[in-house]
Structure formats: C-alpha cells, structure tokens
N, C-alpha and C positions, 0 to 999 in steps of 0.2 A: 445739712443735718450732721450732727457730730457722729463720726464714726463709719459714715456711708462714703464708700470709695466712688469716684467719678472717673470716666475714662474719656480721653479725647478721641475724635473722629478718626484721625489717623492711626491709633492704636486698634481701635474696633475694625478698621479695614484690614489691618495686618493680621489680627486674630482671625477674621473671616476667611481670609485666603489661607492661613495656616490650617485651619479645620478642614477646608475643601482639599487641600493638599494632602492632608493625613487620610481622608476619606478615600480619595483617589489612589493612594498609596495601598491602603487596606483592601480595596476592590482588586488591585493588580496581583496582590499576593494570593487572593483566594481564586483568581481565575487560573484554572487547569487546562492543559492541552485538550481541546475538542469541546470546550464550553461555547455556547452561542455567544457570539456578539450582539448588540441590539439590532443590527440589520441582518441577522442570520436568516437564510430562507427557511421556508415552512418545514421541511423534511430533516433539517440540521439538528433539531432537538432530540435528545435521547428518548428512548422507548420506555415502556412500563417496567421492565425487568430490572432488578439489582444484579450487578454483574459480578461474577467470580472469576478467578484467575488462578491458574496453576502452570507449572513448567513441567514438561516431559522430556526425558531422554530417550533417544531412539537410536537404532542400530540397523543400518541397510547392509545386510551381509553380502559378501562375495561380489563387491564392486570392482570395476577397474580403477586401479590405483594410478591415475594418469600422470601425476608428479613423478613416479618412479618407474613407469613404464617406457619400453624402448620398442621401436618399430619391430614387429615381429616376435616380441617377447613381452607380453602383457603380465603385469604383477596385480594381483587382487588383494582386497582389503575389506574389513567390516568398517563401513562408512558411518561415522557418529554423526547425529543431528540433535539439535536441542530445539524444541518448539515451546511457544508459550501458547496457550489456549484460554481464550474468554468465553463465557457462556451465561446463560440464565441461571441464576442461584436461588436456591430454597431458602430465601431471607424475606421476612416480613417488613423490615425496617431498613430505609437508606441511610440512617444515621451512622457515622463512622464508616460509611463504605469507601474507604481510601486504602490505597496501597502505595508503596515506594518502589520505582523501578530502578535498578542499578546499571549504568551504562558507562561507556567510555567514549571520548573523543581521540581522534588520532588514527594512525594506521600502522598497525603491527608493532608499534613503539619504536620506530626508527629514529635517528637522530632529528630529522626535520619534522616529523609528525608524531611525537612521542604520545603514548596512551596517558590520558587524564581522566581518572574516574569522576563521575558525576551522578547525582540522583535527581529523579523528578517524580511528583506525585500522579496517581491516577485514580480514577473513580472506579474502584474494582475491589473485592474482598479476596485476599490470598487464600486458596484451598477451601473456599466455601463450597458447601454440597450443592451438587447440580439440582435444578428444578425438574423433577420427574412427573410433576402432577399435570403438566400439559402436553405430554406426548413428545414427539421428536421435533427438532429444529433442523432447518437446512444446514449444510456444512459450507464454511467459506475458508479458503486456503489463501495465506497472504505471502508473497515472495518479494523480499527487500532489493535494493540497488547494490552494486559493487563499488565501493564498500558499504556495508549497512549492518543491520541487525533486525532481530524480530521485534525490537521496541521502536522502529523507526516512524510507524505509523498508528501509535496507540489511540490519537485521537479519532480514528476510523475503526480499529478493532473493537475497542470498548463501546463505541456508539452503535455498531451494528449488533454486537452481542446483547445490548439492551433492548434492541428491537426484535429478538427472538432468532438469533443465530448462534452456532457454534463456530467460533473463529479460531483458527490456528495459524499463527505466524512463525515462519521458519527461520533460525539461524543456519544459513548455508555455509556449510565448512569449507574452508579456503577463500570466503567470500565476505567476512564480518571485519568489523574494525580491529577485532582482537588477532585474527589469524589469516587476513587477506594473503595470498599466495598467487601464483602464476595465473594468468588471465585464462589460459586454456582449461583449466579446473572448472571454472565458472562456466564456460562455454559448453563443457560436456554435461555438468552434473545438474543445471538449473532445472530442466524439464523432468529429469530423472527424480529428482529430489521431491518435486511436487506431486508426482504420481505416487511416489512411495508412502509420502504422507497422508495421501487420500486412501491408499490401501490400508494403512496402519489405522487410521480413524475408523474406517468401515469394519476392521476386525476387532474393535474393542467390545462390541456385542453387548455381553452381560454385566460390563462395569458400569458404575453410575453414570460416567459420561458418556459411554456407549449407547445407553438407553436414551439419551435424549439427542443422539446425532443422527441425522438422515443423510447418510453419504450418497443416496441415490438422488438427491437434489443438491448438487455442489456447485458453488460458484468460485472462480479463481480470479485472484487480484495480484498483479504484479506492477512493480515500479522499475523502470530503467532496464537492468539486466534481469529482473523479475518479470517485466514486460517481455522481454525476449523469452523468456521461459514459458509464460503463460500462453502466449499465442502457439507456440509449439504444442503444447498440451492440447490446446483447443483445436488443432489441426492444421495449422500453418507449418508444414515441414520445411526444413531448411534446405538451401539450394545446394547444387552439386559443387558450385564455386565456393560456397562456405565450408564444405567438406574438405575441399582441396585446401583452402587457407588454414583450417585446423590442422591437417596433415603437415603443412609447412612448420607450424608453430611447433609441432611435438615429434618432428624427425620422422614423419611417415606414418603415425597411428591412423587407424580407420575407426576408432572407437566410436565416433559421432555418427556414422553411417546408419545406426539405428534410428536416427532422428531426422533423416534426410527424407524429402517429399517423395524421391524417385524410388524409394525402397518399399517394395510391398508390404514388407513386415511392419514398417511405419504406419501405413494406412490402416491396417488391421488394429493397431494399438490405440487408436483415438477412442477415448473412455466416454460411452454414452451416459455416465453418471455425471459428467460436467455439463451444465445447463447454460452457463453465462460466463463471459470473460471480460474483465475490466484490465486495461493496460494502460498505465500512467507512463507517459513518456517512454515508450519502449524503444530499446536500442537495437541496431542492426540493419535497418533498411538501407540507410545511406552507405553501408559497408558491403552490401551485396548478400546479406545473410538469407534474404528472401528473393525470389523472383515470381513471375505471374503466375506460373503453374502451381507453385508452392502456396501462393496466396489464395487460389481457388479452392484449397483444401480445408480453410477457415469458414465453416458453416454454422458455428455456434453464434448467438447473439453476442455482439461485442460493444463494449463501450470504451472509446478511445480518449484520453485526456492529455493535453498537450500546452506547452507555451509556445506562441509564435515565434519566439527568438530562440528556441532551444539549440545550444551550442554544443550539445553532447550528443544527442540523437539525431539532430536535424529536424527541421519542420517541413518544408515543402518537399524535399528529397528523402524525408524520413518517415515522420509519424502520419502526416497527411497522405503521404504516398502508401502507406500501409492501408490507411482508411480507404482510400480509393482503390486499391487493388484488391481488396478482400471482397470481391463482387458477389460471392455467394453468401455472405453473413449479412442479417439485418444488423446494422452498426450505426453508431453514433460517434461524433468527433466534437468534444467540448475543448474549444482554445481559450486560454487565457491570453488575451492580446498584451504583447510587449514583455510577458514572462519568459524566463529561461527554462532551465531544465528541472528545477525544484519545485514540481507542482503536486507532489505526493507527501513530503515528510511532514512531521511535528515541526511547530516553530523552533527557531534556535534557542538552545538552553543559554540561561545567563552567562554561565562559565566561558561561553564562546564569544563573549563581547570582549575579553581581556585583549589589549593592544599586544601583549606579549606573545599572543599565539598567532599562528599563521591564518590568514584571513579565509582561508578554505575550510577552517573549522566553523566559521560562521556560515559561509556559503554551502556548506554540506547541507544546510537545512533552509536558510534565508533566500528568497528572491529579491532581485534589485530593484523590482518595480512594484510588487504586490505585497500586502500585509499577509503573512503567512497563515495566521488566524482566519482571515476572510477565505482564502483558498480552502483551508480545513473545513469551514462551515459550508462552502459551495459543493466540495466534494461530498460531504456527509449527505447533503440533500439529494444529489444526482445518482450517487451509488445506492442510496436507500431505495430511490424510485426505481432504478433499473433492475436490481437484484430482486426487489419485491414483486416486479412484474414477471420475472423469469423463474424464480425460485418459490414464490408463495402465490401466484396467480392473481396478485392485486392489480388494480387497473390505476395506473399512474400516467395515463396517455395525456391528461391536461398538463402535466408537468414535464413531459418529455417531448411531446409534438407541438412545439412552440416557434415563435418566430426566429430566424437565424441570428440577426443582429440584435443584441441586447442594447445598443445605444438607440435603437429606433422606437422600441416600445417596451414597458416594463414587462419582464417575464413573469408568467403565472407562478405563484409561490414565493415571490420575492416582494419585499416591501418597497413602496415607491421609491424610485430614484436610486435603487441599491443594486439593480442587475447591469451597470453598464461595464464596457470593456471585454465582453465575452461574445463568443460565436458557438452556436450548437447546430452542427450539421447532422442529417439523418438520411440513410440511404437503405431501401429494401433490398435483400439478398435476390439473386436471380434464380437460385434453388429453393 
C-alpha cells in the first residue's frame, strides 16, 4: 500500500531490545537505596508511615578533649555532634516524598583520599511535621563505622521510621569522612556519644519531635566501630587490657576507665531504657577489647550480623566469638557466607565506580561476593523482626526461630529459592 512503511525482522528485533534496555535503565534510575528487590523478604517492605527527616546540632558539654590532653593534665571541651532524625510524618500523601542527601567520599581530604562530594535521593520529606496523632514511637539510635557518617545506612533508617520508630543517626565527631582524626578519640567517644544522644532525645519532651519519642523503649544499632560502641552501652564493658592499650596510645590517659567492666561505676551506668542491641560487624574482640567477664555483662537481647570472611573485625575470633561469649544475653548471629566486612552500608554510589578513584571508595560500601541491595533487604527484614519483638511486643518468632542453614530449607518470610548463603544462630541467655 502506498505510504505504508514496512520494517524488516532484524529492525524489529533491534527496536524491541532497545525498548527493553530503555525500560531497564528507567527502572534502575527509579530504584533508591532501601527499595525492595523482587526477591526481598517479607519484612523488607516499608511500613505505612510517610517519613520525615531533619538535622539537629547537639553539644555535649564539658567532655574530655582526648586529642589535646596529656597524662595527668586533661583538657575539656564542648563536643559538637550532628545527628539526622527520621520519624513518622504528619502527611497524608506519599507523592513527592523525596529528599536529597549530601555526602562525601574520601577521608579528611588528604592527597590519597580527597573528599569528593556526591548526592543521593531518599524517600523522606525534609523538615515535615511529626505525626502526633498516634502517640509515641520507640527510639532507635544508629552509630556508623570508622570512617563513616550519619547517612551510611539510610536504607535502614528510613525503613524503620516508616514502620513507626524515631530513628537518630549520629555523625561521630573525629570519626566521619570529613573529620577523621586519631583513632583513640573514636575508642573513647563512641559509647559516650550514644548515651548522650539518648539523653538528648529523652529531654526533648514538649517539642513536636519529643511528643512522639518514647526513649524508654530504645534500640541501639551500630556498625563496626558503632558495634564496638553499642555493645558497651548494652552492658559489655571493655577489658582491663583494652584500657591499658588505650593508655599506651594516649601517653597514659585513663579516660576510658569509665567504660571498663571492672569499674563499679560502669556497672551502675548501664541504661535500663535500652531494650535491644543490633551489632553489625562489631570491631574489637579479635584485638582483646572484651574478655569473658566483660561479655557476661551483656544481658540485653542482641542481634549480631556478620560476614564469614570479615577481614576487619574478624569472624571466628571476632564477631562469632562475641556471640558465643555473651552467655547472659538472648542473642542471634546472622552470617552472610563469604561476605567480608561491609554487611551494613548503603550500596556504593555511582561516583565510586570511577577508575580514577582509589578502589577503597567503592569498597567502603560494596561487598566482593554479595549484591549490597540484597544484603540491605535482608537486614531490613531481620532488624524489623528483632526490634519489633523487643520494642513493640510483636510476635515474629516464626521469622526468627528458623532453620540455621538457609541452604537446606527456604526460610520463612523469604520467597522460594531466595534465602541461600546465610546462617542464623540463636542462643538463649543463662540469666
């Protein structure tokens, strides 16, 4: 027919493949950190609440300035902390519920690891009013690794807020990408920062955010050095050997003595408001930070998460040894087989793919064996079940008391054939 175009079969095949490719690209562009993959487990999905997010600047007054102190002559300062808070928002519609987080790669901006700004999107509304119509929500405090930032685990912080939690992630001064400093500042301040933020959130009282925050039901989550901190806050006091090591690093400072298990004042400081602990790849056990007596003090329900090939914190002599030594805690150990240390962060940003950058910028986030988005979804699932059990009184036993080896049988809550390559151990506390 005159004027009618005809197309050859090869052209139609090429056109079909191009459309498929374009559709896949669009889907990738729309995928944000924390979104569920097709094989995401049951509790990975976001909850009913639209999420608000806001930044707070805090000041922990009269703290030991360990970077400028000398043995026998301590210097004090007001320690600044920036925190990000995610919470259920008083919004009716989820349309345009997006924000942009501003982050950097690198460490301190030195010549080998220069600071490189980048941004990524999240599913939250900046400075939205908190939802006060449903009473108070449990508090969750999140502590990043060394180095890291309050934005390192937004896939999890947003997810928990959508399920009815007030979630606070800390920028630990001297320990972020921007301001990383001598390691002994991190050793001293991690647990102190977490306790301070808990008290600050509890003190908000009549503010809109305070009206929805129940600090008496608090969960604490830490990754790597954050895990080092949350275990101490949870009751696992550091060893006398660790205190001696700290003294050697600092020229004789005893500042960390307040966090040592043998100190009676430390035993009195364990906070009853903390009801549950989640420790991603906690650092320190392989370095003698804890001993058997110190681990006996951890009596709060604890969920450990690890990679079986963790080359930073160690596995058999590190994270698994912590799990085995915490004999007085009702505890779990989720292991990603063949994964290394990065079992907690967001996926690597696209900017980290550049061959011009040090590969560690990519490996700050990525795992060499696992899809980070898959790890994120599994973390969302199990952390939701664990915190829901201990902070909200929900019954998730069918999702937590499951076969140890995921290769032998599909785990409950997982789609068929999707739960391979993991192990979940559970041990009851002796007290």
